[in-house]
C-alpha positions as CSV (number, residue, x, y, z in Angstrom):
1,M,-144.0,-50.9,-76.9
2,K,-143.6,-53.0,-79.9
3,E,-144.7,-56.7,-79.1
4,K,-143.0,-57.9,-82.3
5,D,-139.8,-57.4,-83.9
6,I,-137.3,-58.9,-86.1
7,F,-135.5,-61.4,-84.1
8,T,-131.7,-61.8,-84.4
9,S,-128.9,-63.9,-83.3
10,V,-125.7,-65.6,-83.6
11,V,-125.4,-69.7,-84.4
12,R,-122.4,-71.9,-83.8
13,I,-121.0,-73.1,-87.1
14,K,-118.5,-75.9,-87.9
15,G,-116.0,-76.1,-90.3
16,S,-114.3,-72.7,-90.2
17,S,-111.0,-72.0,-88.2
18,E,-111.4,-68.1,-89.0
19,Y,-115.3,-68.2,-87.7
20,K,-116.9,-69.9,-84.7
21,V,-120.5,-68.4,-85.2
22,I,-122.4,-66.7,-88.0
23,P,-125.1,-64.3,-87.4
24,V,-129.3,-64.8,-88.4
25,K,-132.0,-63.3,-88.2
26,S,-136.1,-64.3,-88.5
27,S,-137.7,-64.1,-91.9
28,K,-140.5,-61.9,-90.3
29,E,-141.1,-60.4,-87.3
30,V,-141.6,-62.6,-84.5
31,D,-143.9,-62.4,-81.2
32,K,-141.2,-61.2,-78.3
33,K,-142.7,-63.7,-75.9
34,L,-141.3,-66.7,-78.0
35,W,-137.6,-65.1,-78.3
36,V,-136.3,-67.0,-75.3
37,E,-137.7,-70.1,-77.1
38,L,-136.0,-69.5,-80.3
39,S,-132.6,-69.0,-78.7
40,K,-133.1,-72.5,-77.1
41,V,-133.7,-73.8,-80.5
42,L,-131.0,-72.3,-82.1
43,S,-128.5,-73.5,-79.5
44,R,-129.0,-77.0,-80.6
45,I,-128.5,-76.1,-84.2
46,Y,-124.5,-76.8,-85.4
47,P,-124.2,-76.2,-89.6
48,S,-121.5,-76.4,-91.5
49,V,-119.6,-74.4,-93.7
50,P,-119.9,-73.1,-96.8
51,I,-123.1,-70.8,-95.8
52,E,-124.2,-68.1,-97.9
53,V,-126.5,-64.7,-97.0
54,G,-130.1,-65.9,-97.5
55,N,-129.5,-69.7,-96.8
56,I,-132.0,-70.8,-94.2
57,I,-130.7,-72.1,-91.3
58,C,-133.9,-73.5,-89.6
59,K,-137.5,-73.7,-91.7
60,N,-140.6,-73.3,-89.8
61,I,-138.9,-72.7,-86.9
62,L,-141.4,-73.5,-83.6
63,N,-144.1,-73.9,-85.9
64,T,-144.3,-70.3,-86.5
65,G,-144.4,-70.0,-90.1
66,I,-141.0,-68.1,-89.8
67,D,-137.4,-69.2,-90.9
68,I,-134.1,-68.6,-89.4
69,I,-132.0,-67.0,-92.1
70,C,-128.2,-66.5,-92.4
71,T,-126.8,-62.5,-93.1
72,R,-123.2,-63.4,-93.8
73,D,-121.4,-65.6,-96.4
74,I,-118.6,-68.0,-94.7
75,H,-116.7,-70.0,-97.4
76,K,-114.3,-72.9,-96.7
77,E,-110.8,-71.9,-96.4
């Protein structure tokens, strides 16, 4: 079984009446033991629109050197 993999999740956003969350992923593979802690950090992040694919939502999360990046465009209405 792989001990590392790309972490994917969703983050709540503000400023969009159409969307409440946005999909995100890690920029590199992350140790699966950290996934619960990553989720806790992301639950406290609340970015506002506009957001574009590739935008960094959280830089160097948990001092791992890994960024959490957006995987969908959301524009202001």
